[in-house]
C-alpha positions, 0 to 999 in steps of 0.5 A: 836107863842111864847109869854114869860111873866115875865120869871125868870131863876136861876142856883142855887142862881144865877138869869140868866134871869130876868123878860123876856117878848117878843113876836115872831110872825109866820114867823119872823126872830127874833134875841137874841143879847148879849155878852157872859154870857148875857143869850141868849143861856139859853133863847133859851134853855128854849124855846125848853124845854132843860132848866126849868124856875122858874117864869113866862110863856113861851108859844109856840104854845099856850102850856106852855113849863114847863108843858109839859110831857115827851111824850108831850115834845118829840112831841113838839120838833119835831116842833122845829128844832135846829142848833148849832155853832159846827155842832154836826154831826156824824163823822161816818155817811155820809151827807145823813145819818146825815140828815136822822137821825131824820127821822130814829129815828121817824120810817119813811120808807126808801122811805120817808127818801130818798124823804125828804133828796134828797129834802133837799140836793137840798135846801142846794145845796149839792146833790153832797156831799151826800156820803161824810163824815164830815171830807171831808166838809168845815165848811160852808158845815157842817153847811148846813148839820146841817141845813138840818138835823134840817129841816127833820121833817118839824119844824115850828120853827128853833132855831139857837145858834151862828150858824155862829160864827165859820165861816169866813165872806163869809161863814157866808153870804152864811149861812145867805142867806140860812136861809133867803131862808128857812124863805121865801120859807118854812115859818119857824119862825127863832130865832137867838142867836148871838153876831155878829151885822152884822148877826142881820143887815143882816137877822133879822126883830126884836130883843132883846138886853140882858145884864146880863139876862135883856132885855135892848132893843127890837123892830124893827131892823131898829128902834134899829139901826137908833136911838139907846139909850145909852145902845144900843150905849154902846153895839155897841161901838159908841161914838159921838165926837162933836165940843164944839162950835155952835149947833150940830144936829143929823139927822136920815134917815129911809129907805124912805129918806136915799138916798135923797139929803136932806142936799145939798138941805137944804144948797142951799135953806137956803143959809147957811154953816155948817160942817158935823161932822160925818155920816154913811149909813148902810144896814139893811135887804136890806134897807139903813138907816143912820144918820148924825151930822151937826154943825151950828151956833146958829143963823141958828138953827131955820131955819134949824130945821124948814126945817128938820121938813118940810121934815119929818126928825127926828132930835135931838140937841146933 
């Protein structure tokens, strides 16, 4: 659905995106993650034609975005909805009219607009607020209205630019649940730009990690968090403090084995003692994954690693 190859983007003499290559399949929830200034919002704006790019290719629906004419770009954006951090609602229009605006611009009839807006109000659970104005809504309700507005023209892709950054944690969860519902029920591909790792863990299936306009990590979410490389660890702020004596072994538990009692079973089977240095379990996209560092004596290294191999546990010596 979206394929980017070797894309470079400049602002004047400053290169803000460098050799970006990625692929997003239909029906995915894909995250672009990075700190402020990483280039993620710029990349998002390239996807819907709001920003140009100098080198490389960016194809959406098999169309090269930078080659689209003004007329073609208008039609193209009908299939690409967008939601923003600060909602961008019209203060003098009520909820119904804010949602209806894109359909009004495209010349739909009043009957068509009413059917569609009522359907979307039900989807976002705000039918009772149809005549309310933005000033009467909470932040979460405003974002729900903005999401509904982005869906009025039945887009195939929904772009979300830091859409939860201005919301409290509980409201963020409700908005993410809504996005997952939209993805599942409507089959819409969703691309999320965020600096919040909890957002990525909650909804995304794949992600890229951007730093200074460069992709420094990409892949399946579970792989990125289960076995982060040095750059990912730095981004996450993780620092492993381990004992200097003995052997430190880090074990990785994917969703298939994360909740099995492998460690206690190993201790009983091998009749050995070891220290648990640190560990964690976390929920990624409704699955639990985890990692654990244990410290053992050097003489137990061979038996422990053989046992772990027999149980298909991924491990490494730190």
